[in-house]
N, C-alpha and C positions, 0 to 999 in steps of 0.2 A: 458352675455359673447358673444362677437362677433364671427362671423364665423372664422375670422383670428386667434383669440385666441384659439378656439376649435381645429383648425387644428394644431397649434403649440403645444398644449397640447398633442394631439394625436401622433404627431411625437416624442415628448419627451418620451412618454411611449413606443413607438416602438424602440427607441434608447437604452433604459435601458439594454435589454439583450445583446447588442453589447459591453457594457463596459467590460473591462478585469476583470476577477475575480482574486483576490489575495488570495493566499494560505498562511495560517499562521501556517501550520503544521510543526512540528519538524521532523528532519530526522537524523538518526545516523547509522553508519556502524560498524558491529562487524566482526572481522577477525578470521580466523582459527576455524570455528565451524564445527561440524559434524551434518549431517542430521540424527536425531534419529528416527523420525516418520513422516509419511505423511498421513493425513486423508483426503480422497476425498469423497465428497458427490455427489449424482446423479445430483444435480443442477449445479455441476461444481465448487462449493466452495471448496477450499483446505486450510487446516491448516497444518502448518509445525512446528515441534518441533526440536530445535537444542540443542546441548550440546557443549559448555556452552550456556546458555540462551542469547539472543541478548541484547545488551546494549540499554538503552532508555525506553522500555516499563515498566510501573510500577514505573518509577522514576519521580521526580518533573519536570514539564514542558511537560510531555506527558499526553495526554488525554486518550490514550488507556491503560487500567489498567492491562491487563493480560500480564505478562512477560513470559508466558509459550509457547504460540503459535503465529506464524505469519500467515497472511492469504493472499490469492490471489483469485480473483473471475474470473469465466469464462467470457470471453469477454474483460478482461483487456489486454492492449497492452503487448505483450511478454509472454502471458499466456502459450502457448505451449512450447516456448523455456525455460521458467523458470521451468516448470514441468519436461521437459526432463533433464535439468541440475540437478535438485534436485534428480531425480531418479538415474541418472548416478552417482552422487556423493555418494548417499547412498549405492548403490550396489558396488561401487568400494572402499568404505570406505575412501574416500578422503575428505579433508576439503574444505570449501567454505567461502566466505565473504558474509554477508547478510546486506542489508540496510533496516531498519525498518522505515516506514513513519507513523507518528502519524495521526490517523483519529479522529478528534474531536468528542467526545461523543461515540466513538466506543470502544468495549471491546478489540478487537485484533488489533494490528498494521498491516498495510499492508506491504507485502514484495514488495518493489519497485525496488530492484536491486539485482542480484545474480552474484557473481564473482567466477569463479572456480579458486582455488589456484593451483600453480604449484606443 
């Protein structure tokens, strides 16, 4: 292999991480749900149980099998705002809309959007 080919091969490997990653996850929004329970772990991982259960999880086309809980992880964009909104909705006994984002091979779907209902 010539030096030129080695350099081109090296550049190709460097460029691979710059390729855009495509997400193939499903996403569905469920409206008018109440926040029944919020389980918060010291790691910052949060599980949310709603009533009724969110649409999508546990249904065909979703890899996350548990239809009982949604999750958000500490460090996720909007973590503080979502937690505040969830707590406020729960304590005020108000409904919200939640968007469940399928995480391939994950047990719980990720809460990717929270909308406070009027």
